Structures are given as structure tokens and as C-alpha cells.
C-alpha positions as CSV (number, residue, x, y, z in Angstrom):
1,M,-147.2,15.0,-54.1
2,A,-143.6,14.4,-55.1
3,D,-142.5,17.3,-53.2
4,Q,-144.2,16.7,-49.9
5,T,-142.9,13.1,-49.8
6,R,-140.7,12.9,-46.4
7,P,-138.9,10.6,-44.3
8,K,-140.0,9.0,-40.7
9,Q,-138.4,7.6,-38.2
10,M,-139.6,3.8,-37.5
11,S,-138.2,1.0,-35.8
12,V,-139.7,-2.3,-37.1
13,F,-139.2,-4.7,-34.6
14,G,-140.2,-2.6,-31.6
15,I,-138.4,-0.3,-29.0
16,D,-135.6,-2.7,-28.9
17,G,-136.0,-4.0,-32.5
18,G,-133.1,-4.8,-35.0
19,V,-134.0,-3.1,-37.9
20,S,-134.0,0.9,-37.6
21,L,-135.7,2.8,-40.1
22,T,-133.8,6.2,-39.4
23,E,-134.0,9.8,-41.3
24,P,-131.4,12.5,-41.0
25,D,-131.1,15.7,-38.7
26,V,-131.8,18.4,-41.2
27,G,-134.1,21.0,-39.3
28,E,-137.6,20.9,-38.5
29,N,-138.5,23.2,-41.0
30,S,-136.6,21.4,-44.0
31,L,-138.7,20.6,-46.7
32,M,-136.0,18.6,-48.6
33,R,-135.2,15.5,-46.6
34,E,-133.3,12.5,-47.6
35,P,-135.1,9.2,-47.6
36,R,-135.0,7.2,-44.9
37,R,-132.8,3.9,-44.8
38,A,-133.3,0.8,-43.3
39,I,-130.0,-0.5,-41.4
40,I,-130.4,-4.4,-41.1
41,G,-128.5,-6.5,-38.5
42,L,-128.3,-4.4,-35.5
43,R,-129.0,-7.4,-33.5
44,R,-128.1,-10.9,-34.1
45,G,-131.3,-13.7,-34.7
46,I,-133.5,-10.7,-35.6
47,V,-135.5,-11.9,-38.7
48,D,-136.9,-9.5,-41.0
49,L,-140.7,-10.4,-40.9
50,W,-141.8,-6.7,-42.3
51,N,-139.6,-6.5,-45.1
52,A,-137.9,-3.5,-44.2
53,F,-135.4,-4.1,-47.0
54,M,-137.7,-3.2,-49.7
55,V,-137.8,0.5,-48.8
56,D,-134.5,0.9,-48.1
57,G,-133.8,4.6,-49.5
58,A,-137.6,5.0,-50.2
59,E,-139.5,8.1,-50.0
60,F,-142.8,8.0,-47.8
61,A,-146.1,9.9,-48.4
62,P,-146.6,12.5,-45.7
63,G,-149.4,11.7,-43.2
64,T,-149.6,7.8,-44.4
65,D,-146.3,6.4,-44.9
66,I,-147.1,4.5,-48.0
67,P,-143.8,4.2,-49.9
68,I,-143.1,6.1,-53.1
69,C,-143.2,3.5,-56.1
70,P,-141.9,5.8,-59.2
71,T,-142.6,4.9,-62.9
72,T,-139.3,3.5,-63.9
73,A,-140.6,2.3,-67.2
74,S,-139.4,4.5,-69.9
75,A,-141.5,2.7,-72.7
76,L,-144.8,0.9,-73.2
77,P,-145.0,-2.6,-72.5
78,E,-145.0,-4.6,-75.8
79,R,-146.9,-7.5,-74.3
80,L,-148.2,-8.5,-70.9
81,I,-148.4,-11.8,-69.1
82,S,-149.6,-12.9,-65.8
83,W,-147.2,-13.9,-62.9
84,R,-148.4,-17.0,-63.2
85,E,-147.1,-17.5,-66.9
86,A,-144.1,-16.0,-66.0
87,K,-143.3,-18.5,-63.7
88,K,-144.1,-21.5,-65.9
89,L,-142.0,-19.9,-68.9
90,H,-139.2,-19.5,-66.3
91,K,-139.2,-23.1,-65.1
92,R,-139.4,-24.0,-69.0
93,E,-136.3,-22.0,-70.0
94,I,-134.3,-23.0,-66.7
95,G,-135.4,-26.7,-67.4
96,R,-134.0,-26.0,-70.6
97,G,-130.5,-25.0,-69.5
98,H,-131.4,-21.5,-70.6
99,K,-130.3,-19.6,-67.5
100,D,-129.7,-15.8,-69.5
101,Y,-132.9,-15.8,-71.3
102,R,-135.0,-13.0,-71.8
103,I,-138.7,-12.5,-72.1
104,N,-139.7,-8.8,-73.8
105,A,-143.1,-8.7,-71.7
106,F,-144.1,-7.2,-68.6
107,I,-145.2,-9.3,-65.7
108,H,-148.9,-8.2,-64.2
109,F,-150.4,-9.5,-61.4
110,Y,-154.5,-8.8,-61.9
111,I,-155.1,-12.3,-60.7
112,D,-156.5,-14.1,-58.0
113,D,-154.3,-13.3,-55.0
114,Q,-153.5,-17.2,-54.1
115,Y,-151.2,-17.0,-57.2
116,F,-148.9,-14.7,-56.2
117,D,-149.6,-13.9,-52.4
118,G,-149.4,-17.6,-51.0
119,L,-147.5,-18.3,-47.7
120,F,-145.3,-20.3,-48.9
121,T,-144.9,-19.3,-53.0
122,G,-146.3,-15.5,-52.5
123,I,-143.9,-12.6,-53.9
124,W,-144.3,-10.8,-50.4
125,F,-142.5,-13.8,-48.3
126,H,-140.3,-15.0,-51.0
127,S,-139.8,-11.6,-52.9
128,K,-135.7,-12.7,-53.4
129,R,-137.2,-15.7,-55.3
130,A,-139.6,-13.7,-57.3
131,L,-136.6,-11.5,-57.9
132,K,-134.8,-14.2,-59.9
133,V,-138.0,-14.8,-62.1
134,I,-138.6,-11.1,-62.4
135,S,-135.2,-10.5,-63.7
136,H,-135.7,-12.2,-66.8
137,F,-138.6,-9.9,-68.1
138,A,-138.9,-6.7,-69.5
139,G,-140.6,-5.5,-66.0
140,I,-143.6,-5.7,-64.2
141,I,-146.7,-3.8,-62.9
142,A,-146.6,-3.3,-59.3
143,P,-148.5,-5.8,-57.5
144,D,-152.6,-5.8,-57.2
145,F,-153.0,-7.1,-53.6
146,S,-156.7,-7.0,-52.9
147,T,-158.2,-4.1,-51.2
148,Y,-162.2,-5.7,-51.1
149,A,-164.7,-3.1,-50.0
150,D,-165.7,-5.7,-46.9
151,F,-161.8,-5.5,-46.0
152,P,-161.0,-3.9,-42.6
153,D,-159.6,-0.5,-43.3
154,P,-156.1,-1.6,-41.9
155,L,-155.8,-4.5,-43.9
156,V,-156.5,-2.3,-46.7
157,R,-154.3,0.1,-46.2
158,W,-151.5,-2.7,-45.7
159,N,-151.8,-4.0,-49.2
160,F,-151.5,-0.7,-50.5
161,Y,-148.2,-0.1,-48.8
162,R,-147.0,-4.1,-50.1
163,M,-148.0,-3.0,-53.6
164,N,-146.1,0.3,-53.4
165,A,-142.9,-1.0,-51.6
166,F,-142.7,-4.1,-53.5
167,G,-142.9,-1.9,-56.6
168,Y,-140.1,0.3,-55.5
169,W,-137.7,-2.5,-54.4
170,I,-138.1,-4.5,-57.8
171,G,-137.7,-0.7,-59.6
172,S,-134.3,-0.2,-57.1
173,Q,-132.9,-3.4,-58.5
174,G,-132.9,-2.0,-62.2
175,I,-135.9,-3.2,-63.6
176,P,-138.7,-1.2,-65.6
177,V,-141.7,-0.9,-63.1
178,I,-145.1,0.6,-63.6
179,P,-147.0,1.5,-60.7
180,N,-150.6,0.1,-60.4
181,A,-153.4,2.7,-59.4
182,R,-155.7,0.5,-57.8
183,W,-158.6,2.4,-55.8
184,G,-161.4,1.4,-54.0
185,L,-164.6,3.1,-52.3
186,Q,-164.4,6.4,-51.7
187,E,-163.2,6.4,-48.6
188,T,-159.6,5.0,-49.7
189,W,-159.3,7.8,-52.0
190,S,-157.7,9.9,-49.5
191,Y,-154.5,7.4,-49.2
192,C,-155.0,5.2,-52.4
193,W,-152.7,7.2,-54.4
194,D,-150.3,8.6,-52.0
195,G,-147.9,5.9,-53.5
196,I,-147.5,7.5,-56.8
197,R,-146.1,10.4,-58.6
198,P,-148.3,12.8,-60.7
199,G,-147.9,13.1,-64.6
200,N,-146.3,9.7,-65.4
201,M,-147.4,6.2,-66.7
202,V,-149.9,4.0,-64.6
203,A,-151.6,0.8,-65.3
204,I,-155.2,-0.2,-63.6
205,G,-157.1,-3.5,-64.6
206,T,-160.9,-4.1,-65.2
207,V,-161.0,-7.8,-65.1
208,G,-163.1,-8.7,-62.1
209,S,-164.3,-5.5,-61.3
210,G,-167.7,-6.3,-61.8
211,L,-168.1,-3.6,-64.4
212,K,-171.1,-5.2,-66.1
213,K,-173.1,-3.8,-63.4
214,I,-174.3,-0.7,-63.8
215,I,-173.7,0.8,-59.9
216,N,-170.3,-1.0,-60.4
217,Q,-169.6,1.1,-63.5
218,E,-170.6,4.1,-61.8
219,L,-168.2,3.4,-59.0
220,F,-165.6,2.7,-61.2
221,E,-165.7,5.7,-63.1
222,Q,-166.1,8.3,-60.0
223,G,-162.9,6.6,-59.1
224,F,-161.3,6.6,-62.2
225,E,-162.2,10.5,-62.7
226,E,-160.9,11.2,-59.5
227,L,-157.3,9.1,-60.1
228,I,-156.9,11.4,-63.4
229,R,-157.4,14.7,-61.4
230,R,-155.0,13.6,-58.9
231,L,-152.4,12.1,-60.7
232,H,-152.7,13.8,-64.1
233,P,-151.3,10.6,-65.7
234,T,-149.7,11.0,-69.4
235,V,-150.3,7.0,-70.3
236,I,-152.7,4.5,-68.6
237,I,-152.4,1.2,-69.3
238,V,-155.3,-0.8,-68.9
239,Y,-155.6,-4.5,-68.5
240,G,-158.8,-5.9,-69.9
241,S,-161.3,-3.7,-71.6
242,A,-161.3,-0.3,-72.1
243,N,-164.4,0.2,-73.7
244,Y,-166.2,2.4,-71.3
245,P,-167.0,6.2,-71.7
246,C,-164.5,7.1,-68.7
247,F,-161.7,5.8,-71.4
248,D,-163.1,8.0,-74.0
249,R,-163.2,11.0,-72.1
250,A,-159.7,10.2,-71.0
251,R,-158.5,10.1,-74.7
252,T,-160.2,13.6,-75.3
253,A,-158.2,14.8,-72.5
254,G,-155.2,13.6,-74.1
255,I,-153.9,10.8,-72.4
256,Q,-153.0,7.8,-74.1
257,I,-155.0,4.8,-73.1
258,V,-153.4,1.4,-74.1
259,A,-155.2,-1.6,-73.6
260,F,-154.4,-5.1,-73.4
261,P,-157.0,-8.1,-73.5
262,S,-157.3,-10.3,-70.6
263,E,-156.0,-13.8,-70.8
264,T,-160.0,-15.0,-70.7
265,S,-160.8,-12.5,-73.7
266,E,-158.0,-14.5,-75.4
267,R,-158.9,-17.8,-74.7
268,F,-162.1,-16.8,-76.0
269,A,-161.3,-15.2,-79.0
270,R,-158.9,-18.3,-79.7
271,R,-161.9,-20.5,-79.3
272,C,-163.8,-18.6,-81.8
273,H,-161.5,-18.7,-84.2
274,H,-160.9,-22.3,-84.3
275,E,-164.6,-22.7,-84.7
């Protein structure tokens, strides 16, 4: 997939728009093209409502134009914490006057969308504010915007676009990023992994996937096997339980599975320990 990525000309604000994404004229048959870049501020008063700045310099998957979100993390996370917890820690440390604090944990977004995608506090609408928090941590797993089976297809595709655009942008700021390898029903397999380069470390979440139901387990394992076939990951970070046959088969195939317990299971374990 990496060799097939290409830039494409796009005007984010229509035919008279103020943000233009352009590509160099390198010939119709060229396979190697420079990434397209967003040129911001061509007209006064224009507001970048689509966060075109996030994909400045990005490569895009052919056919779907999903931005490529490279794995920029070179080491395994030592700890995962949710975006909600990261914000709490940030508020606490800044309140104590620790403006240069560092926390050796990767931030994940395997939580309800309302906690990270709100209109007034969400990471997409207030990305620069989110960056100020993220910069104090070891890295992130690209956001897990919901792609429910009953969502209209354009909304599903938009959320795949956003998770890769945000992940690419954070990586371009020098912060380690692990792509989020989400998938839906089989109809999404043709594009859901387009933003991830094969042969790298990826992350998935099993929390809230309804895997206790047999039919959901079958659908999950089918998608998981397809992910491996297409991406050939070297390491899979799992947020939640990895106690399913598909993970055993991945281990047998030489893929490193690194599982982190969910916050719910950690709270349950602590309660059982105290009792």
C-alpha cells in the first residue's frame, strides 16, 4: 500500500476556496509523487472547518483518499491511559505549576465518543488544545472514532478519515503514534485499513465490541484475520482482553501480541483485591 499512495488535487472550500491542496506536475505516468500540501490563508476570513492543516504533507491512499498514518512509535508503550484520564492528569499537573511535566504513558481513545469528540471540548474541533495535553505524554494511539454498523456509509468513511488525519498530524509534531486498526462489517474492509502501512505496529481495542456474544466473536475474528492478511503487522497492541483464539493464532504466526487491561477490568481487580 505504501508504494501506491498518491497526492490528489483538492479544494477544501469549493471552487473559490481559501484552502487549496495541490500536487506537483510530475507527469501522468509517474509512480513517485510528492505529498500534496495544504496552502492556508489564500483568502482573508476563511476558516479551516475541515482541518485541512492536519494533512499538510500527508500521503493519501489511492481510490479512497484516506490519509496515511505512519507508525512513528519506535518502542512499545509501557502504559495506556484514556484521554479522559490524561486530561485529569494534565489539569492536576498544570495546577501544581508543573508546566514541563512528563508522563510515560500512551493516550488511547477507546472510550465513548462523547468524551473526546464533543463540539466544545473534542479533539477534532479543538485540536491545538488537545495537542497541548498530548505533548506531555509518551505518545498516542490514533483516535477511535465510532464506525457502528448502522451508521450511514459516508459517516463511517469520514470517521476513518478523521482517525488517520489526526494520527498523521500528531506524528508530524514529533510525537510517537501507533495507528488504530479498526474495522467494521465486511463492506468496510475495502477501505478501513487504507491509512495504515503494512509491516508495522498497530493497535486495536476489544472493549465494547460485544465479544461475549458468539456471533460477534465470529465477525471480530473474521475481520482480525483479514487485518493480518492485509497489513502483516509485527506487533499488535490490544486494549482489553486478548483471550480469544484469533490472538493465539497470531502469536503462533510470530506476531507479538501486547495486551493492556481496560480501566473497567483494572477497577474490578482492585475491588476484588480489597475484598
